[in-house]
N, C-alpha and C positions, 0 to 999 in steps of 0.2 A: 513252204509247206511240203510235207512229204507223207506218203501213205506207205505203211508196211503191211504186207499180207502174210499171215501165218497159216500154214496148212497143218491140220491135225487129222489123223486117220483113226477113227474110233469105232468101238462096238463090235458085235459079233459078225456083222457083215461088212466090216471095214469101210465105213462111210467117211468120205472126206468132209470135214467141217472147216470153214474158213473164218478167221478172225482178222478183221480189217481195222487198223488203227491209224488215226490222224496223229502223227508224232508230235505235232505242235500243240494240240489241245489235250491229248491223252484220251480222247473219246473213241469208242470202238463199236463196231457192228459185227454181229455174228451171223454168218450165212450157213444154213443147214446145221442147227444145233443137234448133232447126233448124240448118242449116249455119252456118258461120262462128263457130267457138268463140272465135277471137281477139276478135271484136266483142263477144261476150257477156262474156268475161273483162274486156275494157277497160271496158265499161259498169259492171260491178261494182266494179272497181278505182277508177274515177273517183269513186264514191260511198263508197269505203272499206268496201265490203261483202265478206264472205266467203261464197262459195257452199257451202251445207251439204247441199243435196238437189236431185236432178234428177227431175222428173216428166214423163210424157208422157200426153196425153189418149188417144193410140192409137199404133199401131206403124208407120204408114206412113212410109216413109223420110224424107220431107221434114220430119217432126216429131222425128226422132231422130238426124240425121246428125252433130250435134256432141256427142252423148253420150259417145262413146269418148274424145275429146280432153279434154272437161271432167272426166270421171272421173279421167283421168290427171293433169290439172293441179291438181285441187282435192281429190281423194280423196272427193268427194261420192258417195253411193250413188245408183243409178238404180232407180226403181220403176215398174212397169208392171202392168196387169191381166193375170192369167194367160191369159185367153181370147185375148189378142192375141199370145202368144208364137209361135204358128206363123207369123203375119204377119211378125214381127220376123226369124225365122230365114230367111224367104223374101225378105228385103230386097234382096239382090243380084239375084235373079231378077226381082223387080218393077222394079228400076231398069233392067234390060235392056229391058223392055217400053217404057220411055220413052227408050231410047237412051242410058242413063247407066251408067257403070262406077262402082259403089259399093264402099266398103270393107266388110269383114265386119260383121255385126251386133254391136252393143255387148253387153257382159255386163249381165245384169239382177241386181240385188242383193236385190230383194224385190218382192212383189206388192202390189196395191192391192185392197181389199175394199169393195164397195158399202156405204155407210153409215158407214164409218169417218171419223174426223176426224184429219187429219195436222197436227200442231201443231209450231211452232217459234217460241218467243217469242210475239210478238203475232199471228203468222200462224197462222190455224186454217182449214184447207181441208177442207171436207166433200166426200167423193167420192160422186158419184151415177152409177150405171151407166146409160149411155145408148147401148146398142148400136143398130146399124142401118147406120151408115157402116162400122163394123168390129165384130166380135163382142165385143171387150173395150173398146170406147170408154167413156171416163169423162169427165164434166164435174166441175170443181172449183168449189165455191161458197165464196166468201169473204164470210161474212155481215156481218162488221164493216164492210165497204166496200160492201155491197149489190151485189156483183159476181159474175158467173159466168164462168169460163173455159170456153168452149163447144167448143173444138177444132173439129172438122169436123162437128158435129151441127147447129148453127143459125148462119146467117149473116144479115147485113143483106139482106133481100129474097130470101133463098134458104135452102136446106137442103143437107146434105151429099150427095154423090153416092153411089149405091148399086150402081153397075155394076162395082165391083171385087170380087175374091174376099172372101166373108164379108159382103157388103152385102145389106141387105134393106130396101126402102123402107117397107113396112108397119110393121116393127119400129122403124125410125127415127122415123116419125111418132108411134108410141105413146110412144117415149122423150121426144120433145119435149112431147107433151101431158101425160104423167104426171110428168116430172121437171123440166122447165124452165118451162112456162107457170104452174104454181102458185107459183113464186117471188114473183111480184108485178110489176106493170107498171113499178115504179121501178128494178128491177134492171138494172144495166148488163151487157151481153153483150159479152165480149171474145172474138172468134172466132179460128179458126186461120188465116183468110185474110180480107182486106178490112177495112172500117171497123168501128168499134165501133157498137153499137146498144143498144136496150133491149128488155126483154120486152114492154112496152106497145106500142112501135112495131111490133114483129113481129106481135103479136096483131092489130093494126089493119090492117097494110099488107102483110104477107108473103103473096104469092099462094098459096104452098104451104099456108098455114094457114087460108085463107079458104074453102076448099072444103068 
């Protein structure tokens, strides 16, 4: 069994969306369905994959804009940590702060619990609660590939912003220290924005982690 990870950078704010496919079964999971559902659907179709599940690391609009269209097109359920439901419901208001007219928030089909493992074929994603950027932010660890989908928690050379509603810098730094750094230096970090990095590189070079 093999897992393929496809990275797509989408939308006005260049959000990273990740498509994970079990190449044996053709089943796929989408993490952070950013804008441009047709691009996501096309990437899956090109590989002969069927999207079975939609996950978001958190509820900021740039990470969920394609959820509604993908749910309608595929029937795949959408799961989100309960603590971010208020942010999701305020999506249109948040968009107005950025001068954007956004659609209504998508329907949520189920929650995500810290510590649970979400499995589909060869894909096994362990959910780790990493609040700070948002109250219900979750990172997903794919142990078989030594990879963590970090959302807006940890970036190459930076960390998530905490000046939006529900943000807390001290909480974010604890999340990184307690949930991400112990993974090991060889773990690949696939963030919500920007380039991929590793835990080791961030431990050594990230200015927010060196203080």
